[in-house]
C-alpha positions in Angstrom: 0.0 0.0 0.0 1.3 3.4 -1.0 2.1 6.1 1.5 2.2 9.6 0.0 4.1 12.3 2.0 3.2 15.9 1.2 6.2 18.2 1.7 8.3 15.8 3.7 11.1 17.1 5.8 13.6 15.3 8.1 11.4 15.8 11.2 7.8 15.6 9.8 5.7 15.7 6.7 3.2 18.4 6.1 0.5 15.8 5.5 0.3 12.0 4.7 -2.1 10.0 2.5 -2.5 6.3 3.1 -5.5 4.1 1.9 -7.2 7.2 0.5 -7.1 8.9 4.0 -5.4 12.2 4.6 -3.7 12.9 8.0 -2.8 16.6 8.7 -2.2 18.9 11.6 -2.9 22.6 11.0 -1.4 25.5 12.8 -2.4 29.2 12.2 -0.4 31.2 9.7 -1.8 34.4 11.2 -0.5 34.5 14.8 -2.5 37.5 15.9 -3.3 37.1 19.6 -7.0 36.3 19.0 -8.4 32.8 19.0 -11.1 33.6 16.4 -8.5 34.9 14.0 -6.1 32.0 14.6 -8.8 29.4 14.2 -9.9 31.0 10.9 -6.3 30.9 9.8 -5.7 27.3 10.8 -9.0 26.3 9.0 -7.8 28.1 5.9 -4.6 26.1 6.0 -6.8 22.9 6.2 -8.7 24.0 3.1 -5.4 24.5 1.2 -3.9 21.0 2.1 -7.2 19.3 1.4 -7.3 20.9 -2.1 -3.7 19.7 -2.7 -4.7 16.2 -1.6 -7.9 16.0 -3.8 -10.4 16.4 -0.9 -12.4 19.1 0.8 -13.9 19.9 4.2 -17.0 17.9 3.5 -14.8 14.8 3.6 -13.2 15.4 7.0 -13.9 12.4 9.2 -12.3 13.3 12.5 -11.0 16.5 14.1 -9.2 17.2 17.3 -8.8 20.9 18.3 -6.1 21.7 20.8 -7.0 25.0 22.5 -4.6 26.7 24.9 -7.2 28.7 26.8 -10.6 27.4 27.8 -11.8 31.0 27.7 -11.3 30.9 23.9 -13.8 28.1 23.3 -16.6 30.4 22.2 -14.3 32.3 19.8 -13.0 29.0 18.4 -16.5 27.7 17.9 -17.6 30.9 16.1 -14.9 30.4 13.5 -15.6 26.7 13.3 -19.3 27.2 12.8 -18.7 29.7 10.0 -16.4 27.2 8.3 -17.6 23.7 8.8 -19.5 22.0 5.9 -23.1 22.1 6.9 -24.6 18.6 7.0 -21.2 17.0 6.8 -19.7 17.9 10.2 -17.1 15.4 11.3 -16.6 13.7 14.7 -14.9 16.4 16.8 -13.0 16.6 20.1 -11.7 19.8 21.7 -9.0 19.6 24.4 -7.1 22.2 26.4 -3.4 21.8 25.8 -0.2 23.7 26.2 1.3 24.1 22.7 5.0 24.1 22.0 5.1 27.5 20.3 3.9 30.2 22.7 2.3 32.2 19.9 -0.1 29.4 19.0 -3.6 29.6 20.6 -4.9 26.6 18.6 -3.7 23.6 16.7 -6.1 21.4 14.7 -5.5 17.7 13.7 -7.7 16.2 11.0 -8.3 12.9 9.3 -10.1 13.1 5.9 -11.1 11.0 3.0 -9.7 11.6 -0.5 -12.3 12.1 -3.2 -13.2 8.9 -4.9 
């Protein structure tokens, strides 16, 4: 079975595809100190990688959102609700986590299906 690595580096690959399933972890490109803006930015990065991998947000199967501050939950949900494919929402889990880059307020891990 083929494993496709998107933008592989020595430490990690940007994304992986195996058995027509995409694995990707998104971080915000816009590091403004606002959870809504950072969530929108990370979701935009997901859209980009899904397009490169022949998929889209309606094909996301599972999402884990890592949020630094519980107080940012409503702002994160606002950005999520504006973005998520209506009628095709994936399984979702949100956890509070200390992220390794202090500027990050959110990190989003997804598993998605490639278009058939």
